[in-house]
DRENPA-3360 file (N, C-alpha, C; in nm, 2 decimals, always signed):
BEGIN
1 = MGDKSAIQ = -2.91/+1.92/-8.44/-2.88/+2.02/-8.57/-2.74/+1.99/-8.64 ~ -2.69/+1.91/-8.57/-2.56/+1.89/-8.66/-2.43/+1.97/-8.64 ~ -2.35/+2.04/-8.70/-2.24/+2.13/-8.64/-2.31/+2.23/-8.63 ~ -2.35/+2.23/-8.49/-2.41/+2.41/-8.48/-2.28/+2.49/-8.42 ~ -2.34/+2.64/-8.48/-2.22/+2.69/-8.47/-2.24/+2.81/-8.37 ~ -2.11/+2.85/-8.32/-2.13/+2.96/-8.19/-2.11/+3.10/-8.30 ~ -2.09/+3.10/-8.42/-2.09/+3.21/-8.50/-2.22/+3.27/-8.47 ~ -2.22/+3.39/-8.42/-2.37/+3.47/-8.46/-2.45/+3.51/-8.58;
9 = WTDATWNP = -2.36/+3.51/-8.70/-2.45/+3.53/-8.82/-2.52/+3.41/-8.88 ~ -2.50/+3.31/-8.84/-2.49/+3.13/-8.91/-2.56/+3.08/-8.80 ~ -2.56/+2.99/-8.85/-2.68/+2.83/-8.75/-2.58/+2.74/-8.77 ~ -2.48/+2.68/-8.87/-2.46/+2.59/-8.86/-2.32/+2.61/-8.95 ~ -2.22/+2.50/-8.93/-2.11/+2.52/-8.99/-2.09/+2.36/-9.14 ~ -2.05/+2.39/-9.24/-1.99/+2.27/-9.31/-1.88/+2.25/-9.36 ~ -1.78/+2.19/-9.33/-1.67/+2.21/-9.38/-1.59/+2.06/-9.49 ~ -1.62/+2.07/-9.59/-1.58/+1.97/-9.73/-1.45/+1.95/-9.74;
17 = STGCTKVS = -1.38/+2.07/-9.65/-1.24/+2.06/-9.65/-1.20/+2.15/-9.54 ~ -1.07/+2.12/-9.51/-1.02/+2.15/-9.39/-0.87/+2.24/-9.42 ~ -0.80/+2.31/-9.34/-0.67/+2.38/-9.37/-0.66/+2.50/-9.46 ~ -0.56/+2.59/-9.44/-0.53/+2.69/-9.51/-0.45/+2.76/-9.53 ~ -0.39/+2.86/-9.59/-0.25/+2.90/-9.58/-0.24/+3.10/-9.57 ~ -0.17/+3.08/-9.51/-0.19/+3.28/-9.46/-0.16/+3.37/-9.58 ~ -0.25/+3.47/-9.62/-0.27/+3.52/-9.72/-0.23/+3.68/-9.75 ~ -0.27/+3.74/-9.60/-0.28/+3.87/-9.53/-0.32/+3.86/-9.42;
25 = PGCKNCYA = -0.29/+4.04/-9.36/-0.24/+4.00/-9.17/-0.36/+3.97/-9.12 ~ -0.51/+3.97/-9.17/-0.63/+3.91/-9.08/-0.56/+3.77/-9.05 ~ -0.52/+3.70/-9.13/-0.49/+3.53/-9.08/-0.42/+3.55/-8.97 ~ -0.31/+3.60/-8.95/-0.21/+3.62/-8.87/-0.22/+3.51/-8.73 ~ -0.35/+3.57/-8.69/-0.42/+3.46/-8.54/-0.54/+3.38/-8.55 ~ -0.51/+3.31/-8.67/-0.62/+3.23/-8.72/-0.67/+3.12/-8.62 ~ -0.81/+3.18/-8.58/-0.87/+3.07/-8.48/-0.91/+2.93/-8.57 ~ -0.89/+2.93/-8.66/-0.91/+2.78/-8.73/-0.80/+2.73/-8.73;
33 = ERLSHRLK = -0.65/+2.76/-8.75/-0.57/+2.72/-8.73/-0.53/+2.66/-8.61 ~ -0.57/+2.76/-8.49/-0.54/+2.71/-8.35/-0.63/+2.59/-8.33 ~ -0.78/+2.57/-8.35/-0.84/+2.52/-8.32/-0.84/+2.36/-8.38 ~ -0.78/+2.39/-8.52/-0.73/+2.22/-8.60/-0.62/+2.19/-8.50 ~ -0.51/+2.27/-8.49/-0.42/+2.21/-8.40/-0.45/+2.12/-8.27 ~ -0.54/+2.21/-8.19/-0.61/+2.13/-8.08/-0.68/+2.03/-8.09 ~ -0.79/+1.99/-8.21/-0.87/+1.88/-8.23/-0.76/+1.79/-8.28 ~ -0.62/+1.78/-8.34/-0.54/+1.72/-8.38/-0.47/+1.63/-8.24;
41 = MMGNRKYK = -0.43/+1.70/-8.17/-0.41/+1.66/-8.01/-0.52/+1.60/-7.96 ~ -0.64/+1.62/-7.97/-0.75/+1.53/-7.92/-0.78/+1.41/-7.96 ~ -0.71/+1.41/-8.10/-0.72/+1.25/-8.18/-0.82/+1.28/-8.28 ~ -0.87/+1.38/-8.33/-0.97/+1.40/-8.41/-0.93/+1.37/-8.53 ~ -0.99/+1.22/-8.63/-0.91/+1.21/-8.73/-0.93/+1.30/-8.84 ~ -1.04/+1.36/-8.83/-1.08/+1.50/-8.96/-0.94/+1.56/-8.96 ~ -0.89/+1.60/-8.86/-0.77/+1.67/-8.80/-0.64/+1.62/-8.82 ~ -0.63/+1.50/-8.84/-0.51/+1.44/-8.80/-0.37/+1.49/-8.91;
49 = KGFKFTLH = -0.41/+1.62/-8.99/-0.31/+1.66/-9.08/-0.29/+1.80/-9.00 ~ -0.33/+1.80/-8.91/-0.35/+1.97/-8.83/-0.40/+2.04/-8.95 ~ -0.30/+2.15/-8.98/-0.39/+2.29/-9.08/-0.34/+2.26/-9.18 ~ -0.31/+2.14/-9.23/-0.28/+2.13/-9.39/-0.40/+2.09/-9.49 ~ -0.41/+2.15/-9.55/-0.53/+2.17/-9.67/-0.57/+2.02/-9.70 ~ -0.69/+2.00/-9.63/-0.73/+1.83/-9.66/-0.88/+1.85/-9.73 ~ -0.89/+1.76/-9.82/-1.07/+1.74/-9.89/-1.12/+1.63/-9.80 ~ -1.25/+1.63/-9.76/-1.32/+1.54/-9.65/-1.43/+1.50/-9.78;
57 = EDALDIPL = -1.39/+1.42/-9.88/-1.51/+1.35/-9.94/-1.63/+1.32/-9.89 ~ -1.64/+1.25/-9.77/-1.75/+1.18/-9.68/-1.83/+1.31/-9.64 ~ -1.78/+1.42/-9.62/-1.84/+1.55/-9.57/-1.96/+1.57/-9.68 ~ -1.95/+1.57/-9.81/-2.00/+1.64/-9.94/-2.14/+1.65/-9.92 ~ -2.21/+1.53/-9.85/-2.37/+1.50/-9.89/-2.42/+1.55/-9.70 ~ -2.31/+1.64/-9.66/-2.41/+1.65/-9.48/-2.51/+1.72/-9.53 ~ -2.50/+1.86/-9.61/-2.65/+1.93/-9.62/-2.76/+1.86/-9.64 ~ -2.72/+1.77/-9.76/-2.87/+1.69/-9.77/-2.92/+1.61/-9.68;
65 = KWNRPRKI = -2.85/+1.59/-9.57/-2.91/+1.50/-9.47/-2.95/+1.59/-9.37 ~ -2.94/+1.69/-9.37/-3.02/+1.81/-9.25/-3.14/+1.87/-9.33 ~ -3.24/+1.80/-9.23/-3.38/+1.86/-9.30/-3.41/+1.95/-9.27 ~ -3.39/+2.02/-9.14/-3.46/+2.16/-9.08/-3.35/+2.28/-9.17 ~ -3.44/+2.34/-9.23/-3.35/+2.45/-9.29/-3.28/+2.57/-9.23 ~ -3.17/+2.59/-9.25/-3.03/+2.67/-9.20/-2.97/+2.73/-9.26 ~ -2.92/+2.86/-9.21/-2.78/+2.92/-9.28/-2.66/+2.88/-9.21 ~ -2.59/+2.81/-9.32/-2.45/+2.69/-9.32/-2.36/+2.79/-9.35;
73 = FVNSMSDL = -2.23/+2.80/-9.30/-2.12/+2.87/-9.27/-2.06/+2.78/-9.39 ~ -2.01/+2.77/-9.49/-1.93/+2.66/-9.55/-1.77/+2.73/-9.53 ~ -1.71/+2.63/-9.51/-1.60/+2.56/-9.46/-1.58/+2.69/-9.35 ~ -1.60/+2.72/-9.25/-1.52/+2.76/-9.13/-1.39/+2.71/-9.09 ~ -1.34/+2.63/-9.12/-1.22/+2.59/-9.10/-1.11/+2.57/-9.24 ~ -1.20/+2.69/-9.32/-1.07/+2.64/-9.44/-1.11/+2.77/-9.54 ~ -1.10/+2.79/-9.69/-1.12/+2.87/-9.78/-1.17/+2.78/-9.89 ~ -1.30/+2.77/-9.92/-1.31/+2.64/-10.02/-1.25/+2.67/-10.16;
81 = FHESMPED = -1.27/+2.85/-10.19/-1.13/+2.88/-10.31/-1.02/+2.88/-10.27 ~ -0.96/+2.81/-10.18/-0.79/+2.80/-10.15/-0.73/+2.72/-10.32 ~ -0.61/+2.81/-10.32/-0.55/+2.71/-10.44/-0.53/+2.61/-10.50 ~ -0.55/+2.55/-10.36/-0.53/+2.37/-10.36/-0.66/+2.31/-10.39 ~ -0.76/+2.37/-10.41/-0.90/+2.34/-10.37/-0.93/+2.23/-10.53 ~ -0.93/+2.16/-10.54/-0.94/+2.06/-10.69/-1.07/+2.14/-10.77 ~ -1.08/+2.15/-10.89/-1.17/+2.25/-10.95/-1.30/+2.14/-10.95 ~ -1.28/+1.99/-10.96/-1.43/+1.91/-10.95/-1.46/+1.88/-10.84;
89 = FLEKCFEV = -1.39/+1.91/-10.73/-1.43/+1.88/-10.59/-1.49/+2.02/-10.58 ~ -1.45/+2.13/-10.64/-1.52/+2.26/-10.57/-1.66/+2.24/-10.65 ~ -1.66/+2.22/-10.78/-1.78/+2.16/-10.87/-1.86/+2.10/-10.80 ~ -1.84/+1.99/-10.70/-1.93/+1.90/-10.64/-2.01/+2.00/-10.52 ~ -1.91/+2.06/-10.47/-1.96/+2.12/-10.32/-2.09/+2.24/-10.38 ~ -2.08/+2.27/-10.51/-2.15/+2.38/-10.55/-2.28/+2.28/-10.57 ~ -2.29/+2.16/-10.66/-2.39/+2.10/-10.71/-2.45/+2.05/-10.53 ~ -2.38/+1.98/-10.45/-2.44/+1.96/-10.36/-2.56/+2.11/-10.27;
97 = MTKADWHV = -2.50/+2.24/-10.31/-2.57/+2.37/-10.24/-2.70/+2.40/-10.35 ~ -2.62/+2.35/-10.45/-2.77/+2.35/-10.54/-2.89/+2.28/-10.53 ~ -2.85/+2.16/-10.51/-2.95/+2.05/-10.49/-3.04/+2.07/-10.30 ~ -2.95/+2.11/-10.24/-3.00/+2.13/-10.09/-3.06/+2.25/-10.10 ~ -3.14/+2.29/-10.18/-3.13/+2.42/-10.20/-3.26/+2.50/-10.06 ~ -3.32/+2.41/-9.95/-3.37/+2.47/-9.84/-3.31/+2.50/-9.76 ~ -3.13/+2.51/-9.74/-3.08/+2.61/-9.71/-3.01/+2.69/-9.75 ~ -2.95/+2.79/-9.66/-2.89/+2.92/-9.69/-2.72/+2.93/-9.67;
105 = YQILTKRP = -2.65/+2.94/-9.77/-2.51/+2.88/-9.77/-2.43/+3.06/-9.76 ~ -2.35/+3.05/-9.67/-2.29/+3.14/-9.66/-2.11/+3.11/-9.71 ~ -2.08/+3.18/-9.81/-1.92/+3.13/-9.82/-1.85/+3.28/-9.83 ~ -1.74/+3.26/-9.75/-1.66/+3.35/-9.71/-1.51/+3.36/-9.74 ~ -1.42/+3.39/-9.84/-1.34/+3.37/-9.96/-1.20/+3.53/-9.87 ~ -1.08/+3.46/-9.89/-0.99/+3.56/-9.89/-0.94/+3.55/-10.01 ~ -0.97/+3.47/-10.13/-0.96/+3.46/-10.23/-1.08/+3.49/-10.35 ~ -1.10/+3.60/-10.38/-1.21/+3.65/-10.47/-1.19/+3.63/-10.57;
113 = ERMLAFTK = -1.07/+3.63/-10.62/-1.03/+3.61/-10.76/-1.08/+3.47/-10.84 ~ -1.05/+3.39/-10.76/-1.07/+3.27/-10.78/-1.25/+3.23/-10.76 ~ -1.27/+3.28/-10.68/-1.43/+3.30/-10.65/-1.47/+3.36/-10.81 ~ -1.46/+3.45/-10.84/-1.50/+3.52/-10.96/-1.48/+3.41/-11.10 ~ -1.35/+3.39/-11.11/-1.34/+3.27/-11.20/-1.43/+3.15/-11.19 ~ -1.41/+3.13/-11.07/-1.52/+2.99/-11.09/-1.66/+3.03/-11.14 ~ -1.69/+3.09/-11.03/-1.84/+3.09/-11.08/-1.88/+3.19/-11.21 ~ -1.79/+3.26/-11.28/-1.82/+3.28/-11.39/-1.84/+3.18/-11.52;
121 = KYGKIPNH = -1.71/+3.09/-11.49/-1.75/+2.94/-11.58/-1.88/+2.85/-11.54 ~ -1.93/+2.84/-11.40/-2.02/+2.78/-11.33/-2.14/+2.80/-11.40 ~ -2.19/+2.99/-11.43/-2.32/+3.01/-11.42/-2.39/+3.07/-11.31 ~ -2.49/+3.12/-11.34/-2.56/+3.20/-11.25/-2.56/+3.09/-11.08 ~ -2.53/+3.18/-11.02/-2.53/+3.12/-10.86/-2.67/+3.11/-10.82 ~ -2.72/+3.04/-10.74/-2.90/+3.01/-10.69/-2.88/+3.15/-10.60 ~ -2.98/+3.16/-10.54/-2.99/+3.27/-10.47/-3.00/+3.23/-10.34 ~ -3.02/+3.10/-10.30/-2.97/+3.04/-10.19/-2.84/+3.05/-10.14;
129 = IWLGTSVE = -2.76/+3.08/-10.23/-2.58/+3.06/-10.24/-2.57/+3.20/-10.17 ~ -2.49/+3.25/-10.08/-2.46/+3.37/-10.07/-2.29/+3.40/-10.04 ~ -2.21/+3.48/-10.15/-2.07/+3.46/-10.13/-1.99/+3.61/-10.11 ~ -1.95/+3.56/-9.99/-1.85/+3.71/-9.96/-1.68/+3.68/-9.96 ~ -1.67/+3.84/-9.92/-1.49/+3.83/-9.92/-1.48/+3.92/-9.78 ~ -1.33/+3.88/-9.72/-1.30/+3.96/-9.59/-1.18/+4.07/-9.66 ~ -1.21/+4.15/-9.59/-1.16/+4.30/-9.56/-1.12/+4.36/-9.44 ~ -0.98/+4.32/-9.43/-0.93/+4.40/-9.28/-0.86/+4.49/-9.28;
137 = LELYKHRI = -0.80/+4.55/-9.38/-0.73/+4.66/-9.37/-0.77/+4.73/-9.50 ~ -0.75/+4.87/-9.51/-0.79/+4.92/-9.60/-0.69/+4.93/-9.76 ~ -0.56/+4.84/-9.76/-0.51/+4.75/-9.80/-0.57/+4.67/-9.92 ~ -0.67/+4.61/-9.87/-0.74/+4.50/-9.93/-0.87/+4.54/-9.95 ~ -0.92/+4.68/-9.96/-1.04/+4.69/-10.02/-1.07/+4.69/-10.17 ~ -0.96/+4.61/-10.25/-0.97/+4.59/-10.40/-1.04/+4.44/-10.38 ~ -1.03/+4.39/-10.27/-1.12/+4.24/-10.28/-1.31/+4.28/-10.32 ~ -1.33/+4.37/-10.27/-1.48/+4.43/-10.24/-1.49/+4.46/-10.42;
145 = DTLRNVPA = -1.41/+4.48/-10.47/-1.42/+4.54/-10.60/-1.47/+4.43/-10.72 ~ -1.34/+4.30/-10.69/-1.36/+4.19/-10.73/-1.49/+4.11/-10.73 ~ -1.54/+4.11/-10.58/-1.64/+4.06/-10.53/-1.76/+4.13/-10.65 ~ -1.79/+4.25/-10.61/-1.90/+4.27/-10.71/-1.91/+4.27/-10.86 ~ -1.82/+4.19/-10.92/-1.85/+4.14/-11.03/-1.86/+3.98/-11.05 ~ -1.90/+3.91/-10.90/-1.94/+3.80/-10.90/-2.09/+3.79/-10.95 ~ -2.11/+3.70/-11.01/-2.27/+3.66/-11.04/-2.38/+3.62/-10.96 ~ -2.36/+3.67/-10.82/-2.47/+3.59/-10.71/-2.57/+3.71/-10.70;
153 = KIKFVSFE = -2.66/+3.73/-10.63/-2.76/+3.78/-10.58/-2.70/+3.85/-10.46 ~ -2.68/+3.77/-10.36/-2.63/+3.81/-10.23/-2.47/+3.83/-10.21 ~ -2.39/+3.92/-10.25/-2.27/+3.95/-10.19/-2.26/+4.04/-10.05 ~ -2.14/+3.97/-9.95/-2.13/+4.03/-9.83/-1.98/+4.03/-9.82 ~ -1.97/+4.11/-9.71/-1.80/+4.14/-9.71/-1.80/+4.12/-9.55 ~ -1.70/+4.05/-9.51/-1.68/+4.02/-9.37/-1.56/+4.13/-9.31 ~ -1.57/+4.25/-9.27/-1.44/+4.34/-9.16/-1.41/+4.24/-9.05 ~ -1.40/+4.18/-9.05/-1.34/+4.07/-8.96/-1.22/+3.99/-8.98;
161 = PLLGPLGE = -1.10/+4.00/-8.89/-1.06/+4.11/-8.81/-1.09/+4.26/-8.83 ~ -1.15/+4.33/-8.81/-1.12/+4.46/-8.85/-0.95/+4.53/-8.79 ~ -0.89/+4.55/-8.83/-0.73/+4.57/-8.82/-0.68/+4.73/-8.83 ~ -0.74/+4.80/-8.92/-0.74/+4.99/-8.89/-0.84/+5.04/-8.94 ~ -0.87/+5.21/-8.97/-0.96/+5.26/-9.04/-0.99/+5.22/-9.22 ~ -1.09/+5.21/-9.29/-1.08/+5.18/-9.41/-1.14/+5.30/-9.45 ~ -1.16/+5.40/-9.44/-1.15/+5.53/-9.50/-1.31/+5.49/-9.58 ~ -1.30/+5.57/-9.75/-1.41/+5.56/-9.81/-1.45/+5.44/-9.86;
169 = LNLEGITW = -1.55/+5.37/-9.86/-1.61/+5.20/-9.89/-1.68/+5.27/-10.01 ~ -1.70/+5.16/-10.15/-1.79/+5.19/-10.24/-1.84/+5.05/-10.21 ~ -1.98/+5.04/-10.20/-2.05/+4.92/-10.16/-2.13/+4.90/-10.23 ~ -2.13/+4.93/-10.37/-2.26/+4.92/-10.47/-2.23/+4.77/-10.52 ~ -2.35/+4.71/-10.52/-2.39/+4.58/-10.58/-2.35/+4.51/-10.41 ~ -2.32/+4.54/-10.29/-2.27/+4.46/-10.19/-2.41/+4.46/-10.12 ~ -2.44/+4.36/-10.05/-2.62/+4.34/-9.99/-2.59/+4.32/-9.85 ~ -2.47/+4.32/-9.79/-2.45/+4.31/-9.65/-2.28/+4.30/-9.57;
177 = AIVGGESG = -2.28/+4.34/-9.48/-2.14/+4.38/-9.43/-2.17/+4.33/-9.29 ~ -2.04/+4.24/-9.25/-2.06/+4.17/-9.10/-1.92/+4.27/-9.05 ~ -1.90/+4.27/-8.92/-1.83/+4.36/-8.87/-1.77/+4.28/-8.75 ~ -1.64/+4.27/-8.68/-1.58/+4.22/-8.59/-1.45/+4.26/-8.53 ~ -1.42/+4.26/-8.40/-1.29/+4.28/-8.37/-1.21/+4.16/-8.39 ~ -1.11/+4.12/-8.33/-1.02/+4.01/-8.34/-1.03/+3.90/-8.19 ~ -1.08/+3.79/-8.20/-1.01/+3.74/-8.04/-0.91/+3.62/-8.03 ~ -0.90/+3.60/-7.93/-0.82/+3.49/-7.93/-0.65/+3.55/-7.79;
185 = PAFRQVEA = -0.58/+3.48/-7.79/-0.49/+3.51/-7.66/-0.37/+3.61/-7.75 ~ -0.38/+3.64/-7.87/-0.28/+3.78/-7.95/-0.36/+3.88/-8.01 ~ -0.50/+3.86/-7.95/-0.60/+3.98/-8.04/-0.53/+4.09/-8.02 ~ -0.58/+4.20/-8.16/-0.54/+4.31/-8.20/-0.70/+4.41/-8.17 ~ -0.66/+4.52/-8.11/-0.76/+4.59/-8.02/-0.85/+4.67/-8.16 ~ -0.98/+4.67/-8.20/-1.02/+4.71/-8.25/-1.07/+4.85/-8.21 ~ -1.12/+4.98/-8.29/-1.13/+5.12/-8.24/-1.26/+5.12/-8.27 ~ -1.38/+5.18/-8.18/-1.52/+5.22/-8.20/-1.56/+5.28/-8.33;
193 = EWIREIRK = -1.45/+5.41/-8.33/-1.49/+5.49/-8.45/-1.46/+5.41/-8.60 ~ -1.38/+5.33/-8.62/-1.34/+5.22/-8.74/-1.50/+5.12/-8.76 ~ -1.54/+5.09/-8.65/-1.68/+5.00/-8.68/-1.78/+5.14/-8.72 ~ -1.79/+5.24/-8.62/-1.90/+5.32/-8.64/-1.88/+5.42/-8.81 ~ -1.77/+5.39/-8.87/-1.75/+5.46/-8.99/-1.79/+5.33/-9.09 ~ -1.80/+5.22/-9.10/-1.84/+5.11/-9.15/-1.99/+5.17/-9.15 ~ -2.04/+5.14/-9.02/-2.20/+5.14/-9.03/-2.22/+5.25/-9.10 ~ -2.20/+5.40/-9.07/-2.22/+5.51/-9.15/-2.26/+5.49/-9.29;
201 = QCKKQHVA = -2.15/+5.44/-9.34/-2.16/+5.40/-9.48/-2.23/+5.30/-9.51 ~ -2.26/+5.20/-9.47/-2.36/+5.06/-9.50/-2.49/+5.17/-9.50 ~ -2.51/+5.23/-9.41/-2.67/+5.29/-9.38/-2.69/+5.38/-9.52 ~ -2.60/+5.47/-9.54/-2.59/+5.58/-9.65/-2.62/+5.51/-9.77 ~ -2.54/+5.35/-9.81/-2.56/+5.31/-9.92/-2.67/+5.19/-9.93 ~ -2.76/+5.15/-9.80/-2.84/+5.07/-9.80/-2.80/+4.91/-9.82 ~ -2.70/+4.92/-9.73/-2.63/+4.78/-9.69/-2.69/+4.71/-9.55 ~ -2.68/+4.60/-9.49/-2.73/+4.53/-9.38/-2.62/+4.51/-9.31;
209 = FFFKQWGG = -2.61/+4.56/-9.22/-2.52/+4.61/-9.12/-2.54/+4.48/-8.98 ~ -2.42/+4.41/-8.93/-2.40/+4.31/-8.86/-2.31/+4.33/-8.76 ~ -2.33/+4.35/-8.67/-2.17/+4.38/-8.57/-2.15/+4.26/-8.50 ~ -2.04/+4.17/-8.51/-2.07/+4.04/-8.44/-1.99/+4.02/-8.35 ~ -1.87/+4.11/-8.29/-1.80/+4.13/-8.16/-1.74/+4.24/-8.16 ~ -1.66/+4.24/-8.03/-1.57/+4.35/-7.99/-1.47/+4.27/-8.01 ~ -1.45/+4.13/-7.95/-1.31/+4.06/-7.96/-1.28/+4.06/-7.81 ~ -1.15/+3.99/-7.81/-1.08/+3.98/-7.69/-1.02/+3.84/-7.70;
217 = IRPKSGGR = -0.94/+3.82/-7.54/-0.93/+3.70/-7.52/-0.98/+3.57/-7.59 ~ -1.15/+3.58/-7.55/-1.23/+3.46/-7.61/-1.33/+3.58/-7.70 ~ -1.43/+3.50/-7.79/-1.50/+3.56/-7.88/-1.59/+3.64/-7.82 ~ -1.68/+3.63/-7.71/-1.75/+3.67/-7.67/-1.69/+3.79/-7.51 ~ -1.56/+3.78/-7.53/-1.52/+3.88/-7.42/-1.57/+4.04/-7.43 ~ -1.59/+4.11/-7.55/-1.60/+4.24/-7.52/-1.76/+4.26/-7.54 ~ -1.86/+4.15/-7.58/-2.00/+4.17/-7.63/-2.02/+4.19/-7.74 ~ -2.17/+4.25/-7.74/-2.18/+4.26/-7.91/-2.23/+4.40/-7.93;
225 = ILDGKEWN = -2.23/+4.48/-7.78/-2.32/+4.62/-7.77/-2.25/+4.69/-7.86 ~ -2.29/+4.75/-7.96/-2.21/+4.93/-7.98/-2.33/+4.97/-7.99 ~ -2.28/+5.12/-7.92/-2.40/+5.26/-7.92/-2.49/+5.20/-7.86 ~ -2.53/+5.10/-7.73/-2.65/+5.10/-7.64/-2.76/+4.95/-7.75 ~ -2.66/+4.91/-7.84/-2.74/+4.80/-7.90/-2.71/+4.70/-7.97 ~ -2.77/+4.58/-8.02/-2.69/+4.50/-8.11/-2.74/+4.54/-8.27 ~ -2.68/+4.49/-8.31/-2.68/+4.58/-8.48/-2.70/+4.37/-8.55 ~ -2.82/+4.34/-8.60/-2.86/+4.20/-8.67/-2.88/+4.23/-8.78;
233 = EYPKMKTK = -2.88/+4.29/-8.88/-2.90/+4.30/-9.00/-2.91/+4.18/-9.08 ~ -2.99/+4.17/-9.13/-2.97/+4.04/-9.26/-2.98/+4.12/-9.40 ~ -2.96/+4.06/-9.49/-2.99/+4.12/-9.64/-3.15/+4.03/-9.64 ~ -3.22/+4.12/-9.73/-3.36/+4.14/-9.72/-3.38/+4.01/-9.84 ~ -3.45/+3.90/-9.81/-3.48/+3.82/-9.90/-3.66/+3.80/-9.90 ~ -3.68/+3.70/-10.02/-3.81/+3.68/-10.01/-3.86/+3.51/-9.94 ~ -3.96/+3.55/-9.90/-4.00/+3.43/-9.80/-4.09/+3.28/-9.86 ~ -4.04/+3.19/-9.84/-4.11/+3.09/-9.92/-4.14/+2.96/-9.82;
241 = QITDTKSS = -4.23/+2.92/-9.85/-4.27/+2.75/-9.71/-4.27/+2.60/-9.80 ~ -4.17/+2.55/-9.72/-4.16/+2.42/-9.77/-4.21/+2.32/-9.63 ~ -4.17/+2.18/-9.68/-4.24/+2.10/-9.52/-4.11/+2.03/-9.48 ~ -4.10/+2.03/-9.37/-4.02/+1.94/-9.28/-4.03/+1.75/-9.31 ~ -3.93/+1.73/-9.37/-3.96/+1.56/-9.42/-3.99/+1.48/-9.31 ~ -3.92/+1.54/-9.17/-3.94/+1.46/-9.06/-4.12/+1.48/-8.99 ~ -4.11/+1.62/-8.96/-4.24/+1.64/-8.89/-4.33/+1.67/-8.96 ~ -4.31/+1.69/-9.09/-4.44/+1.71/-9.16/-4.49/+1.88/-9.18;
249 = KPILITH = -4.42/+1.95/-9.05/-4.46/+2.03/-9.06/-4.42/+2.18/-9.12 ~ -4.49/+2.29/-9.17/-4.42/+2.38/-9.27/-4.34/+2.44/-9.19 ~ -4.23/+2.50/-9.29/-4.16/+2.57/-9.26/-4.10/+2.67/-9.35 ~ -4.13/+2.83/-9.28/-4.07/+2.90/-9.37/-3.94/+2.98/-9.43 ~ -3.87/+2.98/-9.50/-3.71/+3.01/-9.51/-3.69/+3.13/-9.58 ~ -3.60/+3.18/-9.59/-3.61/+3.29/-9.66/-3.45/+3.26/-9.76 ~ -3.48/+3.30/-9.90/-3.43/+3.32/-10.02/-3.36/+3.42/-10.10;
% end
């Protein structure tokens, strides 16, 4: 399957860049930073610079080589809209995603201002490219307002790691919400009422709700059960059929 992911809401990861810099409290215990340093110690050449922002030109065409459609989390080890990302390389990433349109791409950023500026210049974003932002505290709800103006059909918010109550949320134009607690050795505890309040507002505003994890020392430490069930809602999308180029079998994908 390629870079198969253990992240519950995606199938695979694709990292045309790695490394990042901290911009808000949600970054404090960044899993990608810990993993990058571990991979560097293991001798992984892709992470020889540790968590320093690095481009990987040789990774650009990876989605084109994956014949079976999948949901791809773009830059799980970085931020595609990082301030060090060259504009021309960013355009190449979008060209690949536009071309390999049998996949669904999930792009998450803590820099929605640059996402908005780029997409307005780039033009209409294809429906199989989902664009999202992270909101961990009430102070950062303005990121949702920025995301709302991004010219994409599927816009989503990741409330992870959720670090406090968010109060009233305006989810107009938002299609999907992911909620999760923090994981890692220094994880900060999430409260059930914070999650329930987001779920309540998602239901009222007709936004798909996905509860990823309670968090803990490890991502699966606390499980995923909230009020007796798993919450695995996704955006409603149209279904179309394509053919797997290797097996010649028909495959249904949602766009």
